[in-house]
C-alpha positions in Angstrom: -21.3 -13.1 -49.8 -17.5 -13.3 -49.4 -17.4 -10.0 -47.5 -20.1 -11.2 -45.1 -18.1 -14.3 -44.4 -15.0 -12.3 -43.6 -16.9 -9.9 -41.3 -18.4 -12.9 -39.5 -15.1 -14.6 -39.2 -13.4 -11.4 -37.7 -16.3 -10.9 -35.4 -16.1 -14.5 -34.1 -12.4 -14.2 -33.6 -12.7 -10.9 -31.7 -15.4 -12.2 -29.3 -13.6 -15.5 -28.8 -10.4 -13.7 -27.8 -12.3 -11.4 -25.5 -14.0 -14.3 -23.7 -10.6 -16.2 -23.3 -9.0 -13.3 -21.5 -11.9 -13.1 -19.0 -11.7 -16.8 -18.5 -8.0 -16.6 -18.2 -8.2 -14.1 -15.3 -10.8 -16.2 -13.6 -8.6 -19.2 -13.9 -5.6 -17.3 -12.6 -7.6 -16.0 -9.7 -8.9 -19.5 -8.8 -5.3 -20.8 -9.0 -3.7 -18.1 -6.7 -6.6 -18.0 -4.2 -6.5 -21.7 -3.7 -2.9 -21.5 -2.3 -1.5 -20.7 1.1 0.1 -17.3 1.4 3.7 -18.5 0.9 2.8 -20.3 -2.3 0.6 -17.4 -3.4 3.4 -14.9 -3.1 5.8 -17.3 -4.9 3.3 -17.5 -7.7 2.8 -13.8 -7.7 6.5 -13.3 -8.2 6.3 -15.5 -11.3 3.4 -13.5 -12.6 5.2 -10.2 -12.4 6.8 -10.4 -15.8 4.3 -12.9 -17.3 1.2 -10.8 -16.7 2.2 -7.1 -16.7 -1.5 -6.1 -16.7 -2.1 -7.6 -13.3 -1.3 -5.4 -10.3 -0.1 -7.3 -7.2 1.0 -5.8 -3.9 1.4 -6.6 -0.3 0.2 -4.7 2.7 0.5 -5.3 6.4 -2.6 -7.6 6.4 -3.0 -9.0 2.8 -1.7 -9.8 -0.6 -3.9 -7.9 -3.1 -4.3 -8.8 -6.7 -6.1 -6.4 -9.1 -7.1 -7.9 -12.5 -7.7 -5.8 -15.6 -11.3 -7.0 -15.7 -11.9 -5.0 -12.5 -12.0 -7.9 -10.1 -9.7 -8.2 -7.1 -8.5 -11.0 -4.8 -7.4 -10.6 -1.2 -5.3 -13.3 0.5 -4.7 -12.6 4.2 -1.2 -12.5 5.7 -1.0 -14.6 8.9 -1.9 -12.5 12.0 1.4 -13.1 13.7 3.7 -12.6 10.7 4.7 -9.7 8.4 6.0 -9.9 4.9 8.9 -7.5 4.3 11.1 -7.2 1.3 14.4 -5.4 1.1 16.3 -4.3 -2.1 19.9 -3.8 -1.2 21.6 -1.5 -3.7 24.9 0.1 -4.6 23.9 2.8 -7.2 20.2 2.8 -7.9 17.0 2.5 -6.0 13.4 3.9 -5.9 11.2 5.3 -3.2 8.7 2.8 -1.9 6.8 1.7 1.2 4.2 -0.8 -0.1 5.8 -3.7 -2.1 4.3 -4.0 -5.6 5.3 -7.4 -6.7 4.1 -6.5 -10.1 6.4 -3.5 -10.6 9.1 -3.0 -7.9 12.6 -3.7 -9.2 15.8 -3.7 -7.2 19.3 -3.3 -8.6 21.0 -6.5 -7.4 19.0 -9.4 -8.9 19.7 -13.0 -8.0 22.6 -12.0 -5.7 23.6 -13.9 -2.6 23.8 -11.9 0.5 24.8 -12.7 4.1 22.2 -11.5 6.7 22.2 -11.2 10.4 18.8 -10.3 11.9 18.7 -9.5 15.6 15.6 -8.9 17.7 15.3 -5.8 19.9 16.7 -7.7 22.9 19.8 -8.8 20.9 18.7 -12.4 20.3 19.7 -13.6 16.9 16.6 -14.3 14.8 18.5 -15.2 11.6 22.1 -15.6 10.7 22.8 -17.0 7.2 22.7 -16.4 3.4 19.8 -15.4 1.2 19.6 -14.8 -2.5 17.6 -11.9 -3.9 14.8 -12.8 -6.3 14.8 -11.9 -10.1 13.3 -8.5 -9.1 16.3 -7.8 -6.8 14.4 -8.1 -3.5 15.2 -10.3 -0.5 12.0 -11.7 1.1 11.6 -11.9 4.8 8.8 -13.2 7.1 9.1 -11.6 10.5 7.0 -11.8 13.6 4.6 -8.9 13.9 4.9 -6.3 16.6 8.6 -6.3 17.0 11.8 -4.4 16.1 14.8 -5.9 14.4 18.3 -4.8 13.6 19.3 -6.1 10.2 22.8 -6.3 8.8 23.3 -7.2 5.1 26.7 -8.0 3.7 27.9 -8.3 0.1 31.6 -9.0 -0.3 33.2 -6.1 1.6 30.1 -3.9 1.6 27.6 -3.7 4.4 24.4 -1.9 5.4 22.6 -1.8 8.7 18.9 -1.1 9.1 16.3 -1.0 11.8 13.0 -2.7 10.8 9.8 -2.6 12.7 6.9 -5.0 12.1 4.2 -2.9 13.8 1.1 -1.8 11.9 3.0 1.3 10.9 5.8 -0.7 9.4 6.5 -0.9 5.6 6.5 -3.9 3.4 9.1 -2.5 0.9 12.5 -1.3 2.1 14.6 0.4 -0.7 16.9 2.4 1.6 19.5 -0.4 2.0 22.6 1.3 0.4 25.6 -1.0 0.6 28.9 0.8 1.4 
């Protein structure tokens, strides 16, 4: 009788844990899909280390969340904006074109940079400081269908890049070597 009780207890614990994990993903999905895109990406950045089994990435048109229970969520990017992240680096980088919030890691985490972003016609779009996230990336929201010249400064080091926000543009820039 004692063995039957132990087997029943283990079985109940196993199935209750399994149900909680499914419910947990459903709750997480409900939470993130109820947010606007800015808040959803902010939350996704928090999830990157907390939920390593969730795959989260950003394309030209949407934020995509893939849960381990084989469900997905799609949150649209505004039609007139493009989400682009840049990982300035000194020594180490990785090849990337689509930003995986759940796994992309830059070298210079929580570092303050000075940025100047100019539109193709030379007009200044942004001139100021930004701090990279815990993953080492600087987040930018740029108007779609444009080209930008970007200068990033860290102390005496600098990098200049050309960014395009056309449909062929990339959401993850990891070629910003500071010199």
